[in-house]
All heavy atoms as a GROMACS GRO file, in nm:
protein
  614
    1MET      N    1   0.369  -0.355   0.833
    1MET     CA    2   0.323  -0.452   0.734
    1MET      C    3   0.183  -0.412   0.689
    1MET      O    4   0.153  -0.421   0.573
    1MET     CB    5   0.326  -0.590   0.792
    1MET     CG    6   0.294  -0.696   0.692
    1MET     SD    7   0.400  -0.689   0.545
    1MET     CE    8   0.511  -0.819   0.580
    2ARG      N    9   0.098  -0.366   0.780
    2ARG     CA   10  -0.037  -0.326   0.746
    2ARG      C   11  -0.032  -0.215   0.638
    2ARG      O   12  -0.109  -0.216   0.543
    2ARG     CB   13  -0.109  -0.279   0.872
    2ARG     CG   14  -0.239  -0.210   0.852
    2ARG     CD   15  -0.295  -0.161   0.980
    2ARG     NE   16  -0.210  -0.069   1.051
    2ARG     CZ   17  -0.200   0.061   1.032
    2ARG    NH1   18  -0.282   0.119   0.945
    2ARG    NH2   19  -0.122   0.140   1.101
    3GLN      N   20   0.056  -0.123   0.656
    3GLN     CA   21   0.067  -0.013   0.560
    3GLN      C   22   0.106  -0.061   0.425
    3GLN      O   23   0.049  -0.012   0.322
    3GLN     CB   24   0.170   0.090   0.605
    3GLN     CG   25   0.130   0.156   0.735
    3GLN     CD   26   0.247   0.228   0.802
    3GLN    OE1   27   0.360   0.191   0.790
    3GLN    NE2   28   0.215   0.338   0.878
    4LEU      N   29   0.190  -0.158   0.410
    4LEU     CA   30   0.227  -0.217   0.281
    4LEU      C   31   0.104  -0.288   0.220
    4LEU      O   32   0.084  -0.279   0.097
    4LEU     CB   33   0.342  -0.312   0.295
    4LEU     CG   34   0.483  -0.247   0.302
    4LEU    CD1   35   0.585  -0.349   0.330
    4LEU    CD2   36   0.510  -0.165   0.178
    5GLN      N   37   0.029  -0.358   0.302
    5GLN     CA   38  -0.088  -0.424   0.252
    5GLN      C   39  -0.187  -0.317   0.195
    5GLN      O   40  -0.250  -0.340   0.090
    5GLN     CB   41  -0.160  -0.505   0.361
    5GLN     CG   42  -0.076  -0.625   0.403
    5GLN     CD   43  -0.134  -0.698   0.522
    5GLN    OE1   44  -0.204  -0.635   0.605
    5GLN    NE2   45  -0.102  -0.820   0.540
    6TYR      N   46  -0.202  -0.206   0.264
    6TYR     CA   47  -0.287  -0.099   0.217
    6TYR      C   48  -0.238  -0.049   0.083
    6TYR      O   49  -0.314  -0.020  -0.011
    6TYR     CB   50  -0.295   0.014   0.315
    6TYR     CG   51  -0.369  -0.014   0.444
    6TYR    CD1   52  -0.368   0.079   0.548
    6TYR    CD2   53  -0.441  -0.131   0.467
    6TYR    CE1   54  -0.436   0.055   0.663
    6TYR    CE2   55  -0.507  -0.160   0.582
    6TYR     CZ   56  -0.505  -0.062   0.683
    6TYR     OH   57  -0.574  -0.089   0.800
    7LEU      N   58  -0.101  -0.024   0.071
    7LEU     CA   59  -0.049   0.025  -0.052
    7LEU      C   60  -0.076  -0.073  -0.168
    7LEU      O   61  -0.107  -0.027  -0.276
    7LEU     CB   62   0.104   0.050  -0.035
    7LEU     CG   63   0.175   0.106  -0.159
    7LEU    CD1   64   0.116   0.240  -0.198
    7LEU    CD2   65   0.324   0.113  -0.135
    8VAL      N   66  -0.056  -0.203  -0.144
    8VAL     CA   67  -0.078  -0.297  -0.249
    8VAL      C   68  -0.226  -0.296  -0.293
    8VAL      O   69  -0.251  -0.295  -0.414
    8VAL     CB   70  -0.038  -0.441  -0.204
    8VAL    CG1   71  -0.087  -0.549  -0.297
    8VAL    CG2   72   0.115  -0.451  -0.184
    9THR      N   73  -0.315  -0.287  -0.201
    9THR     CA   74  -0.459  -0.279  -0.232
    9THR      C   75  -0.488  -0.153  -0.309
    9THR      O   76  -0.564  -0.155  -0.404
    9THR     CB   77  -0.543  -0.290  -0.100
    9THR    OG1   78  -0.507  -0.411  -0.035
    9THR    CG2   79  -0.692  -0.288  -0.137
   10LEU      N   80  -0.429  -0.044  -0.266
   10LEU     CA   81  -0.452   0.086  -0.332
   10LEU      C   82  -0.394   0.079  -0.479
   10LEU      O   83  -0.461   0.125  -0.572
   10LEU     CB   84  -0.383   0.198  -0.260
   10LEU     CG   85  -0.392   0.338  -0.320
   10LEU    CD1   86  -0.538   0.380  -0.331
   10LEU    CD2   87  -0.313   0.440  -0.237
   11ALA      N   88  -0.281   0.019  -0.493
   11ALA     CA   89  -0.222   0.007  -0.627
   11ALA      C   90  -0.312  -0.076  -0.722
   11ALA      O   91  -0.326  -0.049  -0.838
   11ALA     CB   92  -0.080  -0.059  -0.619
   12LYS      N   93  -0.372  -0.179  -0.666
   12LYS     CA   94  -0.463  -0.265  -0.745
   12LYS      C   95  -0.592  -0.194  -0.784
   12LYS      O   96  -0.643  -0.204  -0.892
   12LYS     CB   97  -0.490  -0.394  -0.673
   12LYS     CG   98  -0.375  -0.485  -0.667
   12LYS     CD   99  -0.415  -0.614  -0.589
   12LYS     CE  100  -0.293  -0.703  -0.578
   12LYS     NZ  101  -0.321  -0.823  -0.494
   13SER      N  102  -0.645  -0.122  -0.684
   13SER     CA  103  -0.779  -0.059  -0.705
   13SER      C  104  -0.772   0.078  -0.769
   13SER      O  105  -0.873   0.124  -0.830
   13SER     CB  106  -0.855  -0.045  -0.577
   13SER     OG  107  -0.794   0.045  -0.488
   14ARG      N  108  -0.656   0.148  -0.753
   14ARG     CA  109  -0.643   0.288  -0.803
   14ARG      C  110  -0.744   0.383  -0.747
   14ARG      O  111  -0.779   0.482  -0.810
   14ARG     CB  112  -0.643   0.292  -0.957
   14ARG     CG  113  -0.542   0.203  -1.021
   14ARG     CD  114  -0.403   0.256  -1.007
   14ARG     NE  115  -0.312   0.171  -1.084
   14ARG     CZ  116  -0.182   0.181  -1.080
   14ARG    NH1  117  -0.130   0.277  -1.006
   14ARG    NH2  118  -0.106   0.106  -1.146
   15SER      N  119  -0.799   0.351  -0.626
   15SER     CA  120  -0.898   0.433  -0.563
   15SER      C  121  -0.885   0.420  -0.412
   15SER      O  122  -0.888   0.308  -0.360
   15SER     CB  123  -1.038   0.388  -0.610
   15SER     OG  124  -1.136   0.438  -0.522
   16PHE      N  125  -0.876   0.535  -0.343
   16PHE     CA  126  -0.868   0.534  -0.198
   16PHE      C  127  -0.999   0.473  -0.140
   16PHE      O  128  -0.996   0.397  -0.045
   16PHE     CB  129  -0.845   0.672  -0.139
   16PHE     CG  130  -0.700   0.703  -0.136
   16PHE    CD1  131  -0.641   0.775  -0.238
   16PHE    CD2  132  -0.621   0.669  -0.030
   16PHE    CE1  133  -0.509   0.807  -0.237
   16PHE    CE2  134  -0.486   0.701  -0.019
   16PHE     CZ  135  -0.427   0.770  -0.129
   17SER      N  136  -1.114   0.512  -0.192
   17SER     CA  137  -1.238   0.464  -0.137
   17SER      C  138  -1.254   0.313  -0.158
   17SER      O  139  -1.298   0.238  -0.068
   17SER     CB  140  -1.362   0.541  -0.194
   17SER     OG  141  -1.368   0.528  -0.333
   18ARG      N  142  -1.218   0.262  -0.278
   18ARG     CA  143  -1.232   0.115  -0.299
   18ARG      C  144  -1.132   0.039  -0.217
   18ARG      O  145  -1.161  -0.066  -0.166
   18ARG     CB  146  -1.217   0.083  -0.450
   18ARG     CG  147  -1.341   0.124  -0.533
   18ARG     CD  148  -1.333   0.066  -0.673
   18ARG     NE  149  -1.218   0.118  -0.751
   18ARG     CZ  150  -1.225   0.225  -0.831
   18ARG    NH1  151  -1.337   0.293  -0.845
   18ARG    NH2  152  -1.119   0.262  -0.897
   19ALA      N  153  -1.010   0.096  -0.207
   19ALA     CA  154  -0.909   0.029  -0.127
   19ALA      C  155  -0.945   0.027   0.021
   19ALA      O  156  -0.928  -0.076   0.089
   19ALA     CB  157  -0.773   0.099  -0.140
   20ALA      N  158  -1.001   0.135   0.070
   20ALA     CA  159  -1.049   0.140   0.210
   20ALA      C  160  -1.155   0.039   0.231
   20ALA      O  161  -1.154  -0.036   0.335
   20ALA     CB  162  -1.095   0.279   0.244
   21ASP      N  163  -1.252   0.027   0.142
   21ASP     CA  164  -1.358  -0.073   0.154
   21ASP      C  165  -1.300  -0.216   0.158
   21ASP      O  166  -1.338  -0.293   0.238
   21ASP     CB  167  -1.461  -0.062   0.037
   21ASP     CG  168  -1.551   0.059   0.049
   21ASP    OD1  169  -1.559   0.117   0.162
   21ASP    OD2  170  -1.612   0.095  -0.053
   22ALA      N  171  -1.206  -0.245   0.068
   22ALA     CA  172  -1.145  -0.373   0.061
   22ALA      C  173  -1.069  -0.409   0.187
   22ALA      O  174  -1.061  -0.524   0.228
   22ALA     CB  175  -1.055  -0.383  -0.061
   23CYS      N  176  -1.011  -0.307   0.254
   23CYS     CA  177  -0.932  -0.327   0.371
   23CYS      C  178  -1.015  -0.314   0.499
   23CYS      O  179  -0.961  -0.332   0.612
   23CYS     CB  180  -0.813  -0.226   0.378
   23CYS     SG  181  -0.695  -0.253   0.247
   24CYS      N  182  -1.143  -0.284   0.482
   24CYS     CA  183  -1.236  -0.268   0.598
   24CYS      C  184  -1.190  -0.155   0.695
   24CYS      O  185  -1.191  -0.176   0.816
   24CYS     CB  186  -1.255  -0.398   0.670
   24CYS     SG  187  -1.327  -0.528   0.565
   25VAL      N  188  -1.143  -0.045   0.637
   25VAL     CA  189  -1.107   0.072   0.716
   25VAL      C  190  -1.171   0.195   0.653
   25VAL      O  191  -1.219   0.191   0.538
   25VAL     CB  192  -0.954   0.088   0.721
   25VAL    CG1  193  -0.887  -0.030   0.794
   25VAL    CG2  194  -0.893   0.110   0.589
   26THR      N  195  -1.164   0.307   0.723
   26THR     CA  196  -1.215   0.429   0.666
   26THR      C  197  -1.116   0.485   0.563
   26THR      O  198  -0.994   0.453   0.568
   26THR     CB  199  -1.238   0.540   0.773
   26THR    OG1  200  -1.113   0.570   0.831
   26THR    CG2  201  -1.336   0.489   0.876
   27GLN      N  202  -1.163   0.563   0.476
   27GLN     CA  203  -1.075   0.625   0.376
   27GLN      C  204  -0.967   0.710   0.439
   27GLN      O  205  -0.848   0.707   0.398
   27GLN     CB  206  -1.157   0.707   0.278
   27GLN     CG  207  -1.081   0.759   0.156
   27GLN     CD  208  -1.172   0.829   0.059
   27GLN    OE1  209  -1.289   0.805   0.049
   27GLN    NE2  210  -1.112   0.909  -0.024
   28SER      N  211  -1.002   0.784   0.546
   28SER     CA  212  -0.906   0.872   0.611
   28SER      C  213  -0.797   0.787   0.683
   28SER      O  214  -0.680   0.822   0.683
   28SER     CB  215  -0.972   0.964   0.707
   28SER     OG  216  -1.040   0.895   0.811
   29SER      N  217  -0.836   0.667   0.735
   29SER     CA  218  -0.737   0.579   0.801
   29SER      C  219  -0.640   0.524   0.698
   29SER      O  220  -0.520   0.521   0.720
   29SER     CB  221  -0.806   0.462   0.866
   29SER     OG  222  -0.886   0.507   0.978
   30LEU      N  223  -0.690   0.487   0.584
   30LEU     CA  224  -0.606   0.430   0.474
   30LEU      C  225  -0.512   0.544   0.427
   30LEU      O  226  -0.389   0.519   0.414
   30LEU     CB  227  -0.686   0.377   0.364
   30LEU     CG  228  -0.605   0.311   0.254
   30LEU    CD1  229  -0.629   0.164   0.245
   30LEU    CD2  230  -0.635   0.373   0.119
   31SER      N  231  -0.565   0.659   0.405
   31SER     CA  232  -0.480   0.771   0.354
   31SER      C  233  -0.375   0.803   0.457
   31SER      O  234  -0.258   0.827   0.421
   31SER     CB  235  -0.571   0.894   0.328
   31SER     OG  236  -0.492   1.002   0.277
   32GLY      N  237  -0.411   0.806   0.582
   32GLY     CA  238  -0.313   0.835   0.688
   32GLY      C  239  -0.202   0.731   0.696
   32GLY      O  240  -0.086   0.764   0.714
   33ALA      N  241  -0.238   0.606   0.681
   33ALA     CA  242  -0.143   0.497   0.685
   33ALA      C  243  -0.043   0.506   0.563
   33ALA      O  244   0.075   0.487   0.579
   33ALA     CB  245  -0.211   0.361   0.680
   34ILE      N  246  -0.097   0.544   0.449
   34ILE     CA  247  -0.011   0.563   0.330
   34ILE      C  248   0.086   0.678   0.354
   34ILE      O  249   0.205   0.668   0.322
   34ILE     CB  250  -0.095   0.583   0.203
   34ILE    CG1  251  -0.183   0.459   0.170
   34ILE    CG2  252  -0.006   0.618   0.086
   34ILE    CD1  253  -0.109   0.332   0.143
   35LYS      N  254   0.033   0.787   0.408
   35LYS     CA  255   0.122   0.903   0.441
   35LYS      C  256   0.230   0.867   0.540
   35LYS      O  257   0.344   0.910   0.528
   35LYS     CB  258   0.037   1.023   0.493
   35LYS     CG  259  -0.042   1.088   0.384
   35LYS     CD  260  -0.125   1.201   0.439
   35LYS     CE  261  -0.212   1.264   0.331
   35LYS     NZ  262  -0.296   1.374   0.380
   36GLU      N  263   0.194   0.787   0.641
   36GLU     CA  264   0.293   0.739   0.742
   36GLU      C  265   0.400   0.657   0.671
   36GLU      O  266   0.518   0.671   0.702
   36GLU     CB  267   0.227   0.657   0.850
   36GLU     CG  268   0.147   0.737   0.949
   36GLU     CD  269   0.071   0.650   1.044
   36GLU    OE1  270   0.102   0.527   1.056
   36GLU    OE2  271  -0.024   0.697   1.111
   37LEU      N  272   0.359   0.570   0.579
   37LEU     CA  273   0.454   0.485   0.510
   37LEU      C  274   0.546   0.571   0.419
   37LEU      O  275   0.665   0.552   0.419
   37LEU     CB  276   0.380   0.386   0.422
   37LEU     CG  277   0.461   0.286   0.343
   37LEU    CD1  278   0.554   0.203   0.437
   37LEU    CD2  279   0.377   0.194   0.260
   38GLU      N  280   0.489   0.673   0.358
   38GLU     CA  281   0.570   0.766   0.279
   38GLU      C  282   0.674   0.835   0.368
   38GLU      O  283   0.791   0.849   0.326
   38GLU     CB  284   0.483   0.867   0.207
   38GLU     CG  285   0.402   0.808   0.093
   38GLU     CD  286   0.305   0.906   0.026
   38GLU    OE1  287   0.244   0.987   0.098
   38GLU    OE2  288   0.290   0.897  -0.097
   39ALA      N  289   0.628   0.878   0.484
   39ALA     CA  290   0.722   0.951   0.577
   39ALA      C  291   0.832   0.853   0.625
   39ALA      O  292   0.953   0.890   0.633
   39ALA     CB  293   0.646   1.002   0.695
   40THR      N  294   0.796   0.730   0.655
   40THR     CA  295   0.891   0.631   0.703
   40THR      C  296   0.998   0.601   0.593
   40THR      O  297   1.116   0.593   0.622
   40THR     CB  298   0.820   0.499   0.742
   40THR    OG1  299   0.731   0.528   0.847
   40THR    CG2  300   0.920   0.393   0.784
   41LEU      N  301   0.952   0.588   0.471
   41LEU     CA  302   1.040   0.557   0.362
   41LEU      C  303   1.113   0.676   0.305
   41LEU      O  304   1.209   0.663   0.225
   41LEU     CB  305   0.969   0.480   0.251
   41LEU     CG  306   0.903   0.345   0.287
   41LEU    CD1  307   0.822   0.288   0.169
   41LEU    CD2  308   1.010   0.249   0.333
   42GLY      N  309   1.058   0.795   0.337
   42GLY     CA  310   1.115   0.916   0.284
   42GLY      C  311   1.096   0.935   0.134
   42GLY      O  312   1.179   0.999   0.069
   43ARG      N  313   0.991   0.875   0.086
   43ARG     CA  314   0.961   0.877  -0.062
   43ARG      C  315   0.814   0.898  -0.085
   43ARG      O  316   0.733   0.842  -0.009
   43ARG     CB  317   1.010   0.754  -0.131
   43ARG     CG  318   1.159   0.726  -0.108
   43ARG     CD  319   1.197   0.590  -0.161
   43ARG     NE  320   1.237   0.609  -0.296
   43ARG     CZ  321   1.269   0.510  -0.377
   43ARG    NH1  322   1.264   0.386  -0.332
   43ARG    NH2  323   1.309   0.531  -0.498
   44ARG      N  324   0.779   0.964  -0.187
   44ARG     CA  325   0.641   0.977  -0.229
   44ARG      C  326   0.602   0.848  -0.303
   44ARG      O  327   0.664   0.811  -0.399
   44ARG     CB  328   0.616   1.099  -0.317
   44ARG     CG  329   0.476   1.117  -0.353
   44ARG     CD  330   0.454   1.241  -0.430
   44ARG     NE  331   0.317   1.285  -0.392
   44ARG     CZ  332   0.283   1.406  -0.363
   44ARG    NH1  333   0.371   1.502  -0.369
   44ARG    NH2  334   0.161   1.433  -0.330
   45LEU      N  335   0.496   0.781  -0.254
   45LEU     CA  336   0.457   0.654  -0.314
   45LEU      C  337   0.330   0.668  -0.401
   45LEU      O  338   0.310   0.588  -0.491
   45LEU     CB  339   0.426   0.554  -0.200
   45LEU     CG  340   0.538   0.528  -0.108
   45LEU    CD1  341   0.494   0.439   0.009
   45LEU    CD2  342   0.660   0.471  -0.175
   46VAL      N  343   0.256   0.773  -0.377
   46VAL     CA  344   0.128   0.796  -0.447
   46VAL      C  345   0.114   0.944  -0.488
   46VAL      O  346   0.142   1.029  -0.404
   46VAL     CB  347   0.012   0.754  -0.350
   46VAL    CG1  348  -0.125   0.780  -0.423
   46VAL    CG2  349   0.021   0.612  -0.308
   47ASP      N  350   0.079   0.965  -0.610
   47ASP     CA  351   0.038   1.096  -0.656
   47ASP      C  352  -0.112   1.102  -0.646
   47ASP      O  353  -0.182   1.019  -0.711
   47ASP     CB  354   0.084   1.124  -0.797
   47ASP     CG  355   0.234   1.159  -0.802
   47ASP    OD1  356   0.286   1.212  -0.705
   47ASP    OD2  357   0.297   1.130  -0.906
   48ARG      N  358  -0.165   1.199  -0.574
   48ARG     CA  359  -0.310   1.209  -0.549
   48ARG      C  360  -0.366   1.332  -0.620
   48ARG      O  361  -0.300   1.436  -0.619
   48ARG     CB  362  -0.339   1.221  -0.399
   48ARG     CG  363  -0.280   1.118  -0.310
   48ARG     CD  364  -0.263   1.171  -0.165
   48ARG     NE  365  -0.228   1.073  -0.072
   48ARG     CZ  366  -0.100   1.038  -0.043
   48ARG    NH1  367  -0.002   1.099  -0.108
   48ARG    NH2  368  -0.075   0.951   0.049
   49ASP      N  369  -0.477   1.314  -0.675
   49ASP     CA  370  -0.555   1.433  -0.715
   49ASP      C  371  -0.706   1.392  -0.696
   49ASP      O  372  -0.735   1.285  -0.657
   49ASP     CB  373  -0.521   1.484  -0.855
   49ASP     CG  374  -0.570   1.399  -0.968
   49ASP    OD1  375  -0.666   1.317  -0.950
   49ASP    OD2  376  -0.514   1.412  -1.077
   50LYS      N  377  -0.795   1.486  -0.723
   50LYS     CA  378  -0.933   1.458  -0.697
   50LYS      C  379  -0.994   1.351  -0.784
   50LYS      O  380  -1.095   1.293  -0.746
   50LYS     CB  381  -1.012   1.587  -0.708
   50LYS     CG  382  -0.973   1.690  -0.602
   50LYS     CD  383  -1.074   1.797  -0.590
   50LYS     CE  384  -1.027   1.901  -0.491
   50LYS     NZ  385  -1.083   1.882  -0.361
   51ARG      N  386  -0.939   1.325  -0.899
   51ARG     CA  387  -0.999   1.234  -0.992
   51ARG      C  388  -0.932   1.096  -1.001
   51ARG      O  389  -0.989   0.998  -1.044
   51ARG     CB  390  -1.004   1.292  -1.131
   51ARG     CG  391  -1.090   1.411  -1.138
   51ARG     CD  392  -1.092   1.465  -1.277
   51ARG     NE  393  -1.161   1.591  -1.280
   51ARG     CZ  394  -1.264   1.621  -1.354
   51ARG    NH1  395  -1.310   1.528  -1.434
   51ARG    NH2  396  -1.321   1.737  -1.350
   52ARG      N  397  -0.803   1.086  -0.963
   52ARG     CA  398  -0.733   0.961  -0.982
   52ARG      C  399  -0.620   0.945  -0.881
   52ARG      O  400  -0.575   1.041  -0.820
   52ARG     CB  401  -0.683   0.947  -1.125
   52ARG     CG  402  -0.585   1.056  -1.160
   52ARG     CD  403  -0.547   1.054  -1.307
   52ARG     NE  404  -0.468   1.172  -1.338
   52ARG     CZ  405  -0.400   1.187  -1.444
   52ARG    NH1  406  -0.398   1.094  -1.533
   52ARG    NH2  407  -0.327   1.296  -1.460
   53VAL      N  408  -0.571   0.823  -0.873
   53VAL     CA  409  -0.458   0.791  -0.792
   53VAL      C  410  -0.354   0.728  -0.884
   53VAL      O  411  -0.384   0.637  -0.959
   53VAL     CB  412  -0.498   0.682  -0.681
   53VAL    CG1  413  -0.375   0.636  -0.607
   53VAL    CG2  414  -0.601   0.744  -0.588
   54LEU      N  415  -0.235   0.781  -0.879
   54LEU     CA  416  -0.125   0.727  -0.955
   54LEU      C  417  -0.017   0.680  -0.857
   54LEU      O  418   0.026   0.753  -0.766
   54LEU     CB  419  -0.066   0.833  -1.050
   54LEU     CG  420  -0.159   0.887  -1.155
   54LEU    CD1  421  -0.092   1.003  -1.229
   54LEU    CD2  422  -0.198   0.777  -1.249
   55ILE      N  423   0.029   0.556  -0.877
   55ILE     CA  424   0.136   0.502  -0.799
   55ILE      C  425   0.267   0.545  -0.861
   55ILE      O  426   0.289   0.528  -0.979
   55ILE     CB  427   0.126   0.346  -0.793
   55ILE    CG1  428  -0.008   0.304  -0.745
   55ILE    CG2  429   0.238   0.292  -0.703
   55ILE    CD1  430  -0.050   0.353  -0.609
   56THR      N  431   0.358   0.601  -0.783
   56THR     CA  432   0.487   0.654  -0.833
   56THR      C  433   0.577   0.531  -0.857
   56THR      O  434   0.549   0.418  -0.819
   56THR     CB  435   0.551   0.748  -0.737
   56THR    OG1  436   0.583   0.672  -0.617
   56THR    CG2  437   0.466   0.862  -0.702
   57ALA      N  438   0.691   0.558  -0.919
   57ALA     CA  439   0.790   0.447  -0.940
   57ALA      C  440   0.833   0.393  -0.804
   57ALA      O  441   0.848   0.270  -0.792
   57ALA     CB  442   0.911   0.505  -1.012
   58ALA      N  443   0.850   0.478  -0.702
   58ALA     CA  444   0.887   0.431  -0.569
   58ALA      C  445   0.770   0.350  -0.511
   58ALA      O  446   0.794   0.246  -0.445
   58ALA     CB  447   0.915   0.551  -0.476
   59GLY      N  448   0.648   0.383  -0.538
   59GLY     CA  449   0.532   0.303  -0.495
   59GLY      C  450   0.529   0.175  -0.560
   59GLY      O  451   0.498   0.068  -0.497
   60GLU      N  452   0.556   0.169  -0.689
   60GLU     CA  453   0.561   0.037  -0.765
   60GLU      C  454   0.669  -0.049  -0.709
   60GLU      O  455   0.649  -0.173  -0.691
   60GLU     CB  456   0.584   0.065  -0.914
   60GLU     CG  457   0.468   0.132  -0.983
   60GLU     CD  458   0.345   0.045  -1.001
   60GLU    OE1  459   0.354  -0.079  -0.976
   60GLU    OE2  460   0.236   0.100  -1.035
   61GLU      N  461   0.786   0.008  -0.676
   61GLU     CA  462   0.893  -0.067  -0.615
   61GLU      C  463   0.853  -0.128  -0.483
   61GLU      O  464   0.878  -0.241  -0.452
   61GLU     CB  465   1.020   0.024  -0.603
   61GLU     CG  466   1.136  -0.050  -0.547
   61GLU     CD  467   1.256   0.046  -0.531
   61GLU    OE1  468   1.271   0.143  -0.613
   61GLU    OE2  469   1.335   0.022  -0.441
   62ALA      N  470   0.787  -0.044  -0.402
   62ALA     CA  471   0.742  -0.090  -0.270
   62ALA      C  472   0.638  -0.201  -0.277
   62ALA      O  473   0.640  -0.295  -0.202
   62ALA     CB  474   0.688   0.029  -0.184
   63THR      N  475   0.546  -0.187  -0.373
   63THR     CA  476   0.446  -0.293  -0.388
   63THR      C  477   0.506  -0.422  -0.437
   63THR      O  478   0.467  -0.530  -0.400
   63THR     CB  479   0.326  -0.253  -0.477
   63THR    OG1  480   0.377  -0.218  -0.610
   63THR    CG2  481   0.250  -0.136  -0.422
   64GLY      N  482   0.607  -0.410  -0.525
   64GLY     CA  483   0.681  -0.529  -0.569
   64GLY      C  484   0.754  -0.594  -0.459
   64GLY      O  485   0.751  -0.718  -0.443
   65ASP      N  486   0.818  -0.515  -0.374
   65ASP     CA  487   0.887  -0.569  -0.256
   65ASP      C  488   0.790  -0.637  -0.161
   65ASP      O  489   0.819  -0.741  -0.108
   65ASP     CB  490   0.964  -0.456  -0.182
   65ASP     CG  491   1.081  -0.406  -0.257
   65ASP    OD1  492   1.124  -0.467  -0.358
   65ASP    OD2  493   1.130  -0.298  -0.221
   66ALA      N  494   0.673  -0.575  -0.143
   66ALA     CA  495   0.574  -0.635  -0.054
   66ALA      C  496   0.520  -0.769  -0.110
   66ALA      O  497   0.507  -0.864  -0.032
   66ALA     CB  498   0.457  -0.536  -0.036
   67ALA      N  499   0.499  -0.774  -0.238
   67ALA     CA  500   0.451  -0.898  -0.299
   67ALA      C  501   0.558  -1.006  -0.290
   67ALA      O  502   0.525  -1.120  -0.261
   67ALA     CB  503   0.413  -0.874  -0.445
   68GLU      N  504   0.683  -0.970  -0.310
   68GLU     CA  505   0.794  -1.064  -0.296
   68GLU      C  506   0.801  -1.116  -0.154
   68GLU      O  507   0.817  -1.235  -0.132
   68GLU     CB  508   0.926  -1.001  -0.339
   68GLU     CG  509   1.042  -1.095  -0.334
   68GLU     CD  510   1.170  -1.028  -0.384
   68GLU    OE1  511   1.166  -0.961  -0.488
   68GLU    OE2  512   1.273  -1.045  -0.313
   69HIS      N  513   0.790  -1.027  -0.058
   69HIS     CA  514   0.797  -1.067   0.080
   69HIS      C  515   0.684  -1.159   0.119
   69HIS      O  516   0.702  -1.261   0.187
   69HIS     CB  517   0.791  -0.944   0.174
   69HIS     CG  518   0.806  -0.974   0.318
   69HIS    ND1  519   0.693  -0.998   0.399
   69HIS    CD2  520   0.908  -0.987   0.397
   69HIS    CE1  521   0.732  -1.025   0.518
   69HIS    NE2  522   0.864  -1.019   0.521
   70ASP      N  523   0.564  -1.134   0.064
   70ASP     CA  524   0.449  -1.219   0.085
   70ASP      C  525   0.472  -1.355   0.030
   70ASP      O  526   0.441  -1.459   0.088
   70ASP     CB  527   0.319  -1.154   0.029
   70ASP     CG  528   0.197  -1.237   0.060
   70ASP    OD1  529   0.176  -1.265   0.178
   70ASP    OD2  530   0.120  -1.265  -0.034
   71GLN      N  531   0.528  -1.364  -0.090
   71GLN     CA  532   0.556  -1.496  -0.151
   71GLN      C  533   0.661  -1.574  -0.075
   71GLN      O  534   0.649  -1.693  -0.056
   71GLN     CB  535   0.605  -1.475  -0.299
   71GLN     CG  536   0.498  -1.426  -0.394
   71GLN     CD  537   0.381  -1.522  -0.402
   71GLN    OE1  538   0.399  -1.639  -0.403
   71GLN    NE2  539   0.261  -1.466  -0.404
   72ILE      N  540   0.763  -1.503  -0.022
   72ILE     CA  541   0.868  -1.570   0.056
   72ILE      C  542   0.801  -1.625   0.188
   72ILE      O  543   0.830  -1.733   0.226
   72ILE     CB  544   0.981  -1.472   0.087
   72ILE    CG1  545   1.060  -1.447  -0.044
   72ILE    CG2  546   1.075  -1.532   0.194
   72ILE    CD1  547   1.159  -1.334  -0.032
   73GLY      N  548   0.715  -1.545   0.248
   73GLY     CA  549   0.644  -1.589   0.368
   73GLY      C  550   0.561  -1.712   0.343
   73GLY      O  551   0.552  -1.798   0.429
   74ARG      N  552   0.503  -1.722   0.227
   74ARG     CA  553   0.421  -1.840   0.196
   74ARG      C  554   0.505  -1.960   0.171
   74ARG      O  555   0.469  -2.073   0.205
   74ARG     CB  556   0.334  -1.812   0.073
   74ARG     CG  557   0.222  -1.714   0.097
   74ARG     CD  558   0.141  -1.694  -0.025
   74ARG     NE  559   0.050  -1.582  -0.001
   74ARG     CZ  560  -0.033  -1.538  -0.089
   74ARG    NH1  561  -0.037  -1.591  -0.211
   74ARG    NH2  562  -0.115  -1.438  -0.060
   75LEU      N  563   0.626  -1.941   0.113
   75LEU     CA  564   0.715  -2.052   0.090
   75LEU      C  565   0.786  -2.098   0.217
   75LEU      O  566   0.817  -2.216   0.233
   75LEU     CB  567   0.823  -2.016  -0.017
   75LEU     CG  568   0.767  -1.986  -0.157
   75LEU    CD1  569   0.877  -1.934  -0.239
   75LEU    CD2  570   0.707  -2.112  -0.218
   76HIS      N  571   0.817  -2.001   0.302
   76HIS     CA  572   0.895  -2.030   0.421
   76HIS      C  573   0.822  -1.966   0.546
   76HIS      O  574   0.862  -1.859   0.592
   76HIS     CB  575   1.037  -1.972   0.415
   76HIS     CG  576   1.112  -2.018   0.294
   76HIS    ND1  577   1.162  -2.144   0.280
   76HIS    CD2  578   1.143  -1.954   0.178
   76HIS    CE1  579   1.221  -2.159   0.167
   76HIS    NE2  580   1.214  -2.047   0.101
   77PRO      N  581   0.716  -2.031   0.590
   77PRO     CA  582   0.642  -1.974   0.704
   77PRO      C  583   0.730  -1.958   0.828
   77PRO      O  584   0.819  -2.041   0.848
   77PRO     CB  585   0.531  -2.070   0.727
   77PRO     CG  586   0.553  -2.186   0.642
   77PRO     CD  587   0.662  -2.155   0.547
   78VAL      N  588   0.703  -1.850   0.899
   78VAL     CA  589   0.777  -1.828   1.020
   78VAL      C  590   0.725  -1.921   1.128
   78VAL      O  591   0.606  -1.931   1.151
   78VAL     CB  592   0.762  -1.680   1.067
   78VAL    CG1  593   0.827  -1.659   1.200
   78VAL    CG2  594   0.818  -1.585   0.961
   79ARG      N  595   0.814  -1.989   1.198
   79ARG     CA  596   0.774  -2.079   1.307
   79ARG      C  597   0.783  -2.005   1.434
   79ARG      O  598   0.873  -1.932   1.460
   79ARG     CB  599   0.862  -2.204   1.311
   79ARG     CG  600   0.849  -2.286   1.184
   79ARG     CD  601   0.931  -2.414   1.200
   79ARG     NE  602   0.917  -2.486   1.070
   79ARG     CZ  603   0.986  -2.589   1.040
   79ARG    NH1  604   1.071  -2.636   1.126
   79ARG    NH2  605   0.968  -2.647   0.925
   80GLN      N  606   0.684  -2.037   1.519
   80GLN     CA  607   0.680  -1.969   1.650
   80GLN      C  608   0.703  -2.068   1.765
   80GLN      O  609   0.671  -2.181   1.756
   80GLN     CB  610   0.549  -1.897   1.670
   80GLN     CG  611   0.533  -1.784   1.568
   80GLN     CD  612   0.403  -1.713   1.588
   80GLN    OE1  613   0.327  -1.733   1.680
   80GLN    NE2  614   0.378  -1.619   1.497
   0.00000   0.00000   0.00000
């Protein structure tokens, strides 16, 4: 779940450094978490280059799924 939160933050900020700051982690930790998520899903979620970050179609789908899951969780909190 943490990795999806990082991806959503990255998609909003379009910057690894800004996303890392917002998530209170190092840039390398955030980048590693995104790579782990990509490996888990078997899809490239982010196109990286030195000047910009582009979220792929698969990344947009994953962020949409994460947002939907978050909304469902708010409507139907898990009871412990």
